[in-house]
N, C-alpha and C positions, 0 to 999 in steps of 0.2 A: 454447468458451473457458473455461467453468466447469471442465470436466474437466481442461483443460490447467493452469489455475491450481491446482486441487486437487493434481494430480500434482507441480507445481513446489513447492508448500508442503511436501508430504510428503517430497520429496527434497532440500529445502534444509536448510542447517545451522540449528541452534537460534538461533545468533547472527543469521543473516539474517532469520529469521521474527520474532524479537523486535524487530529494528530496524524492520521493516516495520510491525509492530503499534504500536510506539511512535510512529512518524510519524503513523499514522492517529489514534491516541488524542490526540496533541498537537494535531492539527488540529481534532478534535472539541471539545477543551477550549477552544481559541482561539475557535471559533465560538460556543460557549456563553457565554464570559466577556467577549467583545468584540463589536464590530460586524463581525466577520469574515464576509464574504458567503458564503452557501450555494453560490452559483455558483462561487466560487473554491475552496471546499472540494471540490466535485465535480471541478473541473479538476485539483486536486492529487491526488485519489485516482486519477483516470485516468492521470495522469503517473506515479504510483508503480507502477501496474500495468504500464505500458509499460516502465519502467526495470527492474522485476523480471523481465519477460519477456526483455529484452535481455541482462541480466547472467547469466541462467540458460537460455540457448537449448537446450542439449543435455540438460538434466535432465528 
């Protein structure tokens, strides 16, 4: 899985990677500044990975 994600990131556009990074950083910020649950944070990250894999299946 790690190698697949690495390959996807390397073959994705800069815009896609920036968007994914922004979403992750936004969630981290929410978790630190509010009572945003760590469990939800983990679920969100897993969802982002799944979405990233779905929208980039052939890369």
